[in-house]
C-alpha positions as a Markdown table, in Angstrom:
| # | Residue | x | y | z |
|---|---|---|---|---|
| 1 | Met | 29.8 | 10.5 | 16.2 |
| 2 | Asp | 27.6 | 9.5 | 19.2 |
| 3 | Leu | 25.6 | 6.2 | 17.9 |
| 4 | Ala | 24.3 | 5.0 | 21.3 |
| 5 | Phe | 20.9 | 6.0 | 21.7 |
| 6 | Thr | 20.0 | 8.6 | 24.4 |
| 7 | Pro | 17.8 | 7.8 | 27.4 |
| 8 | Glu | 14.4 | 9.5 | 25.7 |
| 9 | Glu | 14.7 | 7.0 | 22.8 |
| 10 | Gln | 15.8 | 3.6 | 25.5 |
| 11 | Ser | 12.5 | 5.2 | 26.9 |
| 12 | Phe | 10.6 | 4.8 | 23.7 |
| 13 | Arg | 12.1 | 1.4 | 22.9 |
| 14 | Glu | 11.0 | -0.2 | 26.6 |
| 15 | Glu | 7.2 | 1.8 | 25.8 |
| 16 | Val | 6.9 | 0.2 | 22.3 |
| 17 | Arg | 8.4 | -3.1 | 23.6 |
| 18 | Ala | 6.1 | -3.7 | 26.8 |
| 19 | Trp | 3.1 | -2.7 | 24.2 |
| 20 | Val | 3.8 | -4.8 | 21.1 |
| 21 | Arg | 4.5 | -7.6 | 23.4 |
| 22 | Ala | 0.9 | -7.1 | 25.5 |
| 23 | Asn | -1.0 | -6.4 | 22.6 |
| 24 | Leu | 0.3 | -8.9 | 19.7 |
| 25 | Pro | -1.4 | -12.1 | 19.7 |
| 26 | Gln | 0.4 | -15.0 | 20.5 |
| 27 | Asp | -0.8 | -17.2 | 17.6 |
| 28 | Ile | 0.3 | -14.4 | 15.2 |
| 29 | Ala | 3.9 | -14.4 | 17.0 |
| 30 | His | 3.8 | -18.6 | 16.9 |
| 31 | Lys | 3.4 | -18.6 | 13.0 |
| 32 | Val | 6.0 | -15.7 | 12.6 |
| 33 | Arg | 8.5 | -17.4 | 15.0 |
| 34 | His | 8.3 | -20.8 | 13.2 |
| 35 | Ser | 7.8 | -19.8 | 9.3 |
| 36 | Leu | 4.3 | -20.8 | 9.4 |
| 37 | Arg | 1.7 | -19.7 | 6.9 |
| 38 | Leu | -0.2 | -16.2 | 7.8 |
| 39 | Thr | -3.8 | -16.6 | 6.9 |
| 40 | Arg | -5.3 | -12.9 | 5.7 |
| 41 | Asp | -7.1 | -12.6 | 9.0 |
| 42 | Asp | -3.8 | -13.0 | 11.1 |
| 43 | Leu | -2.3 | -10.0 | 9.1 |
| 44 | Gln | -5.4 | -7.9 | 9.6 |
| 45 | Asn | -6.0 | -8.5 | 12.8 |
| 46 | Trp | -2.4 | -7.3 | 13.5 |
| 47 | Ala | -2.9 | -4.3 | 11.2 |
| 48 | Lys | -6.2 | -3.6 | 13.0 |
| 49 | Ile | -4.7 | -3.8 | 16.3 |
| 50 | Leu | -1.7 | -1.4 | 15.5 |
| 51 | Gly | -4.5 | 1.0 | 13.6 |
| 52 | Lys | -6.3 | 1.3 | 16.9 |
| 53 | Lys | -3.5 | 2.4 | 18.8 |
| 54 | Gly | -2.3 | 4.6 | 15.6 |
| 55 | Trp | 0.5 | 2.8 | 15.1 |
| 56 | Leu | -0.2 | 1.3 | 11.8 |
| 57 | Gly | 0.9 | 4.5 | 9.6 |
| 58 | Tyr | 3.6 | 5.0 | 11.8 |
| 59 | Gly | 5.6 | 6.8 | 9.7 |
| 60 | Trp | 3.0 | 9.4 | 9.0 |
| 61 | Pro | 3.0 | 13.2 | 10.3 |
| 62 | Lys | 0.8 | 14.2 | 12.9 |
| 63 | Gln | -1.2 | 16.0 | 10.6 |
| 64 | Phe | -2.7 | 13.2 | 8.9 |
| 65 | Gly | -2.9 | 11.2 | 12.2 |
| 66 | Gly | 0.2 | 9.6 | 12.8 |
| 67 | Pro | 2.7 | 9.7 | 15.6 |
| 68 | Gly | 5.0 | 11.8 | 13.8 |
| 69 | Trp | 8.4 | 9.9 | 14.5 |
| 70 | Thr | 11.4 | 10.4 | 14.4 |
| 71 | Ala | 13.6 | 8.3 | 12.0 |
| 72 | Val | 15.2 | 6.8 | 14.9 |
| 73 | Gln | 11.6 | 6.2 | 16.8 |
| 74 | Lys | 10.7 | 4.4 | 13.1 |
| 75 | His | 13.8 | 2.2 | 13.4 |
| 76 | Leu | 13.1 | 1.4 | 17.2 |
| 77 | Phe | 9.4 | 0.5 | 16.4 |
| 78 | Glu | 10.4 | -1.9 | 13.7 |
| 79 | Glu | 12.9 | -3.4 | 15.6 |
| 80 | Glu | 10.8 | -4.6 | 18.1 |
| 81 | Cys | 8.1 | -5.7 | 16.1 |
| 82 | Ala | 10.8 | -7.9 | 14.5 |
| 83 | Leu | 11.9 | -8.9 | 17.8 |
| 84 | Ala | 8.6 | -9.6 | 19.0 |
| 85 | Cys | 8.1 | -11.7 | 16.3 |
| 86 | Ala | 5.0 | -9.8 | 14.8 |
| 87 | Pro | 4.4 | -10.0 | 10.9 |
| 88 | Arg | 5.6 | -7.2 | 8.9 |
| 89 | Ile | 3.3 | -4.7 | 7.7 |
| 90 | Ile | 1.6 | -5.0 | 4.8 |
| 91 | Pro | 2.7 | -1.7 | 3.1 |
| 92 | Phe | 0.9 | -1.1 | 0.1 |
| 93 | Gly | -1.8 | 1.2 | 2.6 |
| 94 | Pro | 0.0 | 2.7 | 5.0 |
| 95 | Val | 3.7 | 3.0 | 3.2 |
| 96 | Met | 3.2 | 3.3 | -0.4 |
| 97 | Val | -0.1 | 4.9 | -1.7 |
| 98 | Ala | -1.1 | 6.8 | 1.5 |
| 99 | Pro | 1.9 | 9.4 | 1.4 |
| 100 | Val | 1.0 | 9.8 | -2.3 |
| 101 | Ile | -2.7 | 10.6 | -1.6 |
| 102 | Met | -1.9 | 13.2 | 1.2 |
| 103 | Ala | 1.0 | 15.0 | -0.6 |
| 104 | Tyr | -1.3 | 14.9 | -4.3 |
| 105 | Gly | -4.6 | 14.4 | -3.2 |
| 106 | Ser | -7.6 | 16.6 | -2.7 |
| 107 | Pro | -8.9 | 17.3 | 0.8 |
| 108 | Glu | -11.9 | 15.1 | 0.2 |
| 109 | Gln | -9.8 | 12.3 | -1.3 |
| 110 | Gln | -7.6 | 12.6 | 2.1 |
| 111 | Gln | -10.8 | 12.6 | 4.2 |
| 112 | Arg | -12.1 | 9.4 | 2.5 |
| 113 | Phe | -9.5 | 6.9 | 2.1 |
| 114 | Leu | -6.6 | 7.9 | 4.7 |
| 115 | Pro | -8.9 | 6.8 | 7.4 |
| 116 | Gly | -9.4 | 3.4 | 6.4 |
| 117 | Ile | -6.0 | 2.8 | 5.6 |
| 118 | Ala | -4.7 | 3.8 | 9.2 |
| 119 | Ser | -7.4 | 1.6 | 11.0 |
| 120 | Gly | -6.1 | -1.3 | 8.8 |
| 121 | Glu | -9.8 | -1.7 | 8.0 |
| 122 | Val | -9.0 | -1.5 | 4.3 |
| 123 | Trp | -6.9 | -3.6 | 2.0 |
| 124 | Trp | -4.9 | -2.1 | -0.5 |
| 125 | Ser | -3.2 | -3.6 | -3.9 |
| 126 | Gln | -0.2 | -2.2 | -6.1 |
| 127 | Gly | -1.4 | -2.3 | -9.8 |
| 128 | Tyr | 1.8 | -1.1 | -11.7 |
| 129 | Ser | 3.4 | -4.0 | -13.2 |
| 130 | Glu | 1.8 | -5.6 | -16.7 |
| 131 | Pro | 3.2 | -8.7 | -18.7 |
| 132 | Gly | 6.0 | -6.6 | -20.8 |
| 133 | Ser | 6.2 | -3.9 | -18.9 |
| 134 | Gly | 7.7 | -4.4 | -15.4 |
| 135 | Ser | 11.5 | -2.8 | -15.6 |
| 136 | Asp | 10.3 | -0.9 | -18.3 |
| 137 | Leu | 7.2 | 0.5 | -16.6 |
| 138 | Ala | 6.9 | 3.4 | -18.7 |
| 139 | Ser | 5.9 | 1.4 | -21.3 |
| 140 | Leu | 2.6 | 0.4 | -19.6 |
| 141 | Lys | -0.9 | -0.2 | -21.7 |
| 142 | Thr | -3.7 | -0.5 | -19.2 |
| 143 | Arg | -5.5 | 2.3 | -20.6 |
| 144 | Ala | -8.4 | 4.7 | -18.8 |
| 145 | Glu | -10.6 | 6.6 | -21.4 |
| 146 | Arg | -12.6 | 9.4 | -20.1 |
| 147 | Val | -16.3 | 9.2 | -20.9 |
| 148 | Gly | -18.3 | 12.0 | -18.7 |
| 149 | Asp | -17.7 | 11.9 | -15.4 |
| 150 | Lys | -16.5 | 8.2 | -15.4 |
| 151 | Tyr | -13.2 | 6.7 | -16.8 |
| 152 | Ile | -13.5 | 3.1 | -18.4 |
| 153 | Val | -10.5 | 1.1 | -17.8 |
| 154 | Asn | -9.3 | -1.9 | -19.6 |
| 155 | Gly | -6.3 | -3.8 | -19.2 |
| 156 | Gln | -3.9 | -6.3 | -17.6 |
| 157 | Lys | -1.5 | -5.8 | -14.0 |
| 158 | Thr | 0.7 | -8.8 | -13.2 |
| 159 | Trp | 2.6 | -9.6 | -9.9 |
| 160 | Thr | 0.1 | -8.1 | -8.1 |
| 161 | Thr | 1.2 | -8.9 | -4.4 |
| 162 | Leu | -1.7 | -10.5 | -2.4 |
| 163 | Gly | -4.2 | -9.3 | -4.7 |
| 164 | Gln | -6.3 | -11.9 | -4.3 |
| 165 | Tyr | -7.3 | -9.9 | -0.4 |
| 166 | Gly | -7.5 | -6.4 | -2.3 |
| 167 | Glu | -10.7 | -4.4 | -1.6 |
| 168 | Trp | -9.1 | -1.3 | -3.4 |
| 169 | Ile | -6.4 | -0.8 | -5.9 |
| 170 | Phe | -4.1 | 2.0 | -7.2 |
| 171 | Cys | -2.8 | 1.8 | -10.5 |
| 172 | Leu | -0.7 | 3.3 | -13.1 |
| 173 | Val | -3.0 | 3.8 | -16.3 |
| 174 | Arg | -2.8 | 5.3 | -19.8 |
| 175 | Thr | -4.6 | 8.3 | -20.4 |
| 176 | Ser | -2.8 | 10.0 | -23.4 |
| 177 | Asn | -0.2 | 8.4 | -26.0 |
| 178 | Glu | 0.9 | 11.6 | -27.2 |
| 179 | Gly | 4.8 | 12.7 | -26.5 |
| 180 | Lys | 7.3 | 10.5 | -24.2 |
| 181 | Pro | 5.2 | 7.4 | -22.4 |
| 182 | Gln | 5.7 | 8.9 | -19.2 |
| 183 | Thr | 3.9 | 12.1 | -19.9 |
| 184 | Gly | 0.8 | 9.9 | -20.7 |
| 185 | Ile | 0.3 | 8.2 | -17.3 |
| 186 | Ser | -2.3 | 8.6 | -15.0 |
| 187 | Phe | -2.7 | 7.7 | -11.2 |
| 188 | Met | -5.9 | 6.0 | -10.5 |
| 189 | Leu | -7.9 | 4.5 | -7.1 |
| 190 | Val | -10.3 | 1.1 | -8.3 |
| 191 | Asp | -12.4 | -0.4 | -6.2 |
| 192 | Met | -11.8 | -4.2 | -7.0 |
| 193 | Lys | -15.5 | -5.1 | -6.5 |
| 194 | Ser | -16.3 | -3.2 | -9.1 |
| 195 | Pro | -17.7 | -4.9 | -12.2 |
| 196 | Gly | -15.4 | -6.4 | -14.6 |
| 197 | Val | -12.1 | -6.5 | -12.2 |
| 198 | Thr | -11.2 | -9.9 | -12.2 |
| 199 | Val | -8.1 | -11.7 | -9.9 |
| 200 | Arg | -6.4 | -14.9 | -10.9 |
| 201 | Pro | -3.9 | -16.2 | -8.6 |
| 202 | Ile | -0.7 | -17.6 | -9.4 |
| 203 | Lys | 0.4 | -20.7 | -8.0 |
| 204 | Leu | 4.3 | -20.3 | -7.0 |
| 205 | Leu | 6.8 | -23.1 | -6.5 |
| 206 | Asp | 6.0 | -23.4 | -2.7 |
| 207 | Gly | 2.3 | -24.1 | -3.8 |
| 208 | Glu | 1.2 | -20.7 | -2.6 |
| 209 | Cys | -0.7 | -17.8 | -4.4 |
| 210 | Glu | 1.2 | -15.1 | -2.9 |
| 211 | Val | 1.3 | -12.7 | -6.9 |
| 212 | Asn | -1.7 | -12.3 | -8.8 |
| 213 | Glu | -3.0 | -11.6 | -12.4 |
| 214 | Val | -5.8 | -8.6 | -12.3 |
| 215 | Phe | -7.9 | -7.8 | -15.3 |
| 216 | Phe | -9.6 | -4.7 | -16.0 |
| 217 | Asp | -12.9 | -5.1 | -18.7 |
| 218 | Asn | -14.5 | -2.0 | -19.5 |
| 219 | Val | -14.3 | -1.3 | -15.3 |
| 220 | Glu | -16.1 | 1.9 | -14.8 |
| 221 | Val | -13.9 | 4.4 | -12.3 |
| 222 | Pro | -15.7 | 7.3 | -10.9 |
| 223 | Ala | -13.2 | 10.8 | -12.4 |
| 224 | Glu | -13.3 | 11.8 | -8.5 |
| 225 | Asn | -10.9 | 9.0 | -8.4 |
| 226 | Leu | -7.9 | 10.2 | -10.1 |
| 227 | Ile | -5.0 | 11.2 | -7.9 |
| 228 | Gly | -4.2 | 15.1 | -9.0 |
| 229 | Glu | -4.1 | 15.8 | -12.8 |
| 230 | Glu | -4.5 | 13.9 | -15.7 |
| 231 | Asn | -1.0 | 12.1 | -17.2 |
| 232 | Lys | 1.1 | 12.9 | -14.6 |
| 233 | Gly | 1.0 | 10.0 | -12.8 |
| 234 | Trp | 4.5 | 9.2 | -13.3 |
| 235 | Thr | 5.5 | 12.0 | -11.5 |
| 236 | Tyr | 3.0 | 10.3 | -8.0 |
| 237 | Ala | 4.5 | 6.8 | -9.3 |
| 238 | Lys | 8.0 | 8.3 | -8.6 |
| 239 | His | 7.0 | 9.5 | -5.0 |
| 240 | Leu | 5.2 | 6.6 | -4.0 |
| 241 | Leu | 8.7 | 4.6 | -5.5 |
| 242 | Ser | 10.5 | 6.4 | -3.0 |
| 243 | His | 8.5 | 5.1 | -0.1 |
| 244 | Glu | 8.3 | 1.6 | -1.5 |
| 245 | Arg | 12.3 | 1.0 | -2.0 |
| 246 | Thr | 13.1 | 3.0 | 1.7 |
| 247 | Asn | 10.2 | 0.0 | 3.0 |
């Protein structure tokens, strides 16, 4: 087996290296190099720079506006970003929810949500874990009740990484108690500016608030924000987790 990179792959690496080093703000690289705290602006500034180049969704296929890179190209991109001391890409939008929207979202949802993810303009959060529903995710209790053309969401999520910055959150919610626990879960996109959404930071030992609790108190979510079919969210969640874990 030949494990050496091809001349084309080496050329690609050099292209990425030159671009990253020319476009990565040095104040951000300095913070990463010296393990200093990165602000929301630092993280989103780099995301927007990558988005303008078309590289924030570096794992996306061309049909959705991505570069359509091979696995080796994606590896080389990540390696060169790390060598240049670029921040890790915040994965919740481009790496995690985007593939679900691509695979199971309607064309209207794809047109509505993917551009803001690809550009780095919209900060996404993940609403999976709950108090008592971490490793046993299927036991989640946050409920969404259909009322006309909207859902009313009540419940709590926890350990929401960087949720204090979130503008949208993708959530697993319970829409049915019939059958196995997994069969009553739906996948929903929620605007975090909606009335009834409260974010409470959790201070960790280092004094930072990387994780948060998110509360939903009679939050109205348009039915059009449901991904795919009601009660099929467990399937979509597994699709997302395949991207999250390999990230």
